[in-house]
C-alpha positions as CSV (number, residue, x, y, z in Angstrom):
1,X,0.0,0.0,0.0
2,X,1.5,3.4,-0.9
3,X,2.2,5.8,1.9
4,X,-0.5,8.5,2.3
5,X,1.7,11.0,4.1
6,X,5.3,12.2,3.8
7,X,7.3,11.9,7.0
8,X,7.8,15.3,8.6
9,X,11.3,16.7,8.7
10,X,12.9,19.4,10.9
11,X,12.3,22.8,9.5
12,X,11.6,26.5,10.3
13,X,8.1,27.5,11.2
14,X,5.7,26.2,8.6
15,X,3.6,29.3,8.7
16,X,4.8,32.7,9.9
17,X,3.1,36.1,10.0
18,X,5.3,39.1,10.7
19,X,3.8,42.5,11.7
20,X,0.7,41.8,9.6
21,X,-1.7,44.6,9.2
22,X,-5.0,44.5,7.2
23,X,-7.0,47.6,6.7
24,X,-10.3,47.6,4.8
25,X,-11.3,50.9,3.1
26,X,-15.0,51.4,3.2
27,X,-17.4,54.2,2.6
28,X,-17.8,54.5,6.4
29,X,-14.0,54.9,6.8
30,X,-11.0,52.7,7.3
31,X,-11.4,49.5,9.4
32,X,-8.4,47.7,10.8
33,X,-9.1,44.0,10.9
34,X,-5.6,42.9,11.8
35,X,-3.1,45.0,13.7
36,X,0.6,44.0,13.9
37,X,-0.1,40.3,14.1
38,X,2.9,38.1,14.8
39,X,2.3,34.3,14.7
40,X,4.1,31.1,14.1
41,X,2.7,27.7,13.4
42,X,4.9,24.6,13.5
43,X,4.7,21.3,11.7
44,X,2.2,19.1,13.4
45,X,0.5,21.8,15.5
46,X,-3.3,21.7,15.9
47,X,-4.4,25.3,16.4
48,X,-7.9,26.8,16.9
49,X,-8.6,30.4,16.3
50,X,-11.5,31.7,18.4
51,X,-13.2,35.1,18.7
52,X,-16.3,37.1,18.3
53,X,-17.8,37.8,14.9
54,X,-15.9,40.6,13.3
55,X,-12.8,40.0,15.3
56,X,-10.7,39.2,12.3
57,X,-10.6,35.3,12.4
58,X,-11.6,34.8,8.8
59,X,-9.3,37.7,7.7
60,X,-6.4,36.0,9.4
61,X,-7.2,32.7,7.7
62,X,-7.4,34.5,4.4
63,X,-3.9,35.7,4.9
64,X,-2.6,32.2,5.4
65,X,-4.5,30.8,2.4
66,X,-3.5,33.7,0.1
67,X,-7.2,34.5,-0.5
68,X,-6.4,38.0,0.7
69,X,-3.2,40.0,1.1
70,X,-2.0,42.1,4.0
71,X,-1.9,45.9,3.8
72,X,1.6,45.6,5.3
73,X,3.7,42.9,6.8
74,X,4.9,39.5,5.7
75,X,3.0,36.2,5.3
76,X,5.5,33.3,4.8
77,X,4.3,29.7,4.3
78,X,6.8,26.9,4.0
79,X,9.5,29.6,3.2
80,X,7.4,31.3,0.5
81,X,6.1,34.9,0.9
82,X,2.7,34.1,-0.6
83,X,1.4,37.7,-0.6
84,X,4.0,38.4,-3.3
85,X,2.8,35.7,-5.7
86,X,0.6,36.3,-8.7
87,X,-2.9,34.9,-8.8
88,X,-2.0,32.1,-11.2
89,X,1.0,31.1,-9.1
90,X,-1.2,31.3,-5.9
91,X,-3.8,28.9,-7.4
92,X,-1.2,26.3,-8.1
93,X,0.5,26.8,-4.8
94,X,-2.8,26.6,-2.9
95,X,-3.8,23.4,-4.7
96,X,-0.6,21.7,-3.7
97,X,0.2,23.2,-0.3
98,X,-3.2,23.6,1.4
99,X,-6.2,21.5,2.2
100,X,-9.3,23.7,2.8
101,X,-12.4,22.3,4.6
102,X,-15.5,24.5,4.3
103,X,-18.3,24.7,6.8
104,X,-20.9,23.8,4.2
105,X,-18.7,21.0,2.6
106,X,-18.7,22.4,-1.0
107,X,-18.8,18.9,-2.5
108,X,-19.9,18.8,-6.2
109,X,-23.3,17.2,-6.2
110,X,-23.1,15.5,-9.5
111,X,-19.9,13.6,-8.7
112,X,-19.5,10.6,-6.5
113,X,-17.6,10.9,-3.2
114,X,-14.6,9.2,-4.8
115,X,-14.7,11.6,-7.8
116,X,-14.9,14.6,-5.4
117,X,-11.8,13.3,-3.6
118,X,-9.9,12.9,-6.9
119,X,-10.7,16.5,-8.1
120,X,-7.7,18.3,-6.5
121,X,-5.4,15.6,-8.0
122,X,-6.9,16.3,-11.4
123,X,-6.8,20.1,-11.0
124,X,-3.1,20.2,-9.9
125,X,-2.0,17.2,-12.1
126,X,-0.8,15.4,-9.1
127,X,0.2,11.7,-9.4
128,X,-0.2,9.6,-12.5
129,X,-3.8,9.5,-13.8
130,X,-3.8,5.7,-13.3
131,X,-2.9,6.2,-9.6
132,X,-5.5,8.8,-8.6
133,X,-8.5,6.6,-8.0
134,X,-6.5,4.2,-5.7
135,X,-5.1,7.1,-3.7
136,X,-8.5,8.7,-3.4
137,X,-10.0,5.4,-2.2
138,X,-7.2,5.0,0.4
139,X,-8.1,8.5,1.8
140,X,-11.7,7.5,2.0
141,X,-10.7,4.3,3.8
142,X,-8.6,6.5,6.2
143,X,-11.6,8.5,7.2
144,X,-14.0,5.5,7.2
145,X,-16.0,6.3,4.1
146,X,-14.8,3.5,1.8
147,X,-18.3,2.0,1.6
148,X,-19.7,5.3,0.5
149,X,-17.2,5.9,-2.3
150,X,-19.6,5.5,-5.2
151,X,-22.4,7.5,-3.7
152,X,-23.2,11.1,-4.5
153,X,-23.0,13.6,-1.6
154,X,-26.8,14.0,-1.2
155,X,-26.9,10.3,-0.1
156,X,-24.6,11.0,2.8
157,X,-25.4,12.5,6.2
158,X,-24.0,15.9,7.1
159,X,-21.2,14.3,9.2
160,X,-20.3,12.0,6.3
161,X,-20.2,14.9,3.9
162,X,-17.8,16.8,6.2
163,X,-15.7,13.7,6.5
164,X,-15.6,13.5,2.7
165,X,-14.6,17.1,2.6
166,X,-11.6,16.3,4.8
167,X,-10.6,13.4,2.6
168,X,-10.7,15.8,-0.4
169,X,-8.6,18.3,1.5
170,X,-5.9,15.6,1.9
171,X,-5.9,14.6,-1.8
172,X,-2.6,16.2,-2.6
173,X,-0.9,15.4,0.7
174,X,-0.7,19.1,1.7
175,X,1.3,20.0,4.9
176,X,-1.5,22.4,6.0
177,X,-5.2,21.8,6.6
178,X,-7.3,25.0,7.1
179,X,-10.9,24.5,8.3
180,X,-13.7,27.1,8.7
181,X,-16.2,26.1,11.4
182,X,-15.9,22.4,10.5
183,X,-18.2,21.2,13.3
184,X,-20.7,24.1,13.1
185,X,-23.4,22.1,11.4
186,X,-22.9,18.8,13.1
187,X,-24.4,17.0,16.1
188,X,-22.1,16.4,19.1
189,X,-21.3,12.8,18.3
190,X,-20.4,13.5,14.7
191,X,-18.4,16.6,15.8
192,X,-16.4,14.3,18.2
193,X,-15.5,12.0,15.3
194,X,-14.3,15.0,13.2
195,X,-12.2,16.2,16.1
196,X,-10.6,12.8,16.5
197,X,-9.8,12.8,12.8
198,X,-8.1,16.2,13.1
199,X,-6.1,15.0,16.1
200,X,-5.0,11.9,14.1
201,X,-3.9,14.1,11.2
202,X,-1.9,16.4,13.5
203,X,-0.2,13.3,15.0
204,X,0.9,12.4,11.5
205,X,2.6,15.7,11.0
206,X,-0.2,17.8,9.4
207,X,-0.5,21.4,10.6
208,X,-4.2,22.1,11.4
209,X,-5.6,25.6,11.7
210,X,-9.3,25.8,12.5
211,X,-11.6,28.8,12.9
212,X,-14.3,27.9,15.4
213,X,-16.9,29.1,17.9
214,X,-16.8,25.7,19.6
215,X,-15.1,25.8,23.0
216,X,-14.8,22.0,23.0
217,X,-12.8,22.1,19.8
218,X,-10.6,24.8,21.2
219,X,-9.8,22.7,24.3
220,X,-8.8,19.7,22.1
221,X,-6.4,21.7,20.0
222,X,-2.7,22.0,20.8
223,X,-2.9,25.8,20.8
224,X,-5.9,28.2,21.0
């Protein structure tokens, strides 16, 4: 069986934000969402970001994923200053370096769970085409969805869809998993299974960054 994850090696901080400022210019005036943020995330850390609505949680995550750029300061991920990259470069980098888990799953409804898991591999041209299905199936086995592989997302429960979204986020073996309220729409038992899955991934060297309002998730993370 092929290895699903690369072995972590000693390295500088995987994610580093240095004096990051983000100012939004609006008709009502300037709004500072982030002010002189200095953060480091190491390989294998499981970090939760908590705060009130409007406190800058999503803005901070957008800095890490390259969806938005700082007004000033530096955002460095795996040695690359991503805010200096062009959009085309960012798209390729994001597909290979990040796994993003959305609150509302964002699975394509006309594709099977297996096909949804393969999509990032196809988009980034990762692995030989003949290997992708096997790798996607191994990821579904990892998260306990191998028996649902040929079903479409609508046939799955909310928890199963979120679990499938995590498998998809792992498709290209990214070092970083970013999740936006991953347990926000789940019952407590299903949320617990999702938390256990994130803990397992962190133990395998993945860096997990989660935006959440869930105190239980915060308590389970390495850092909060």
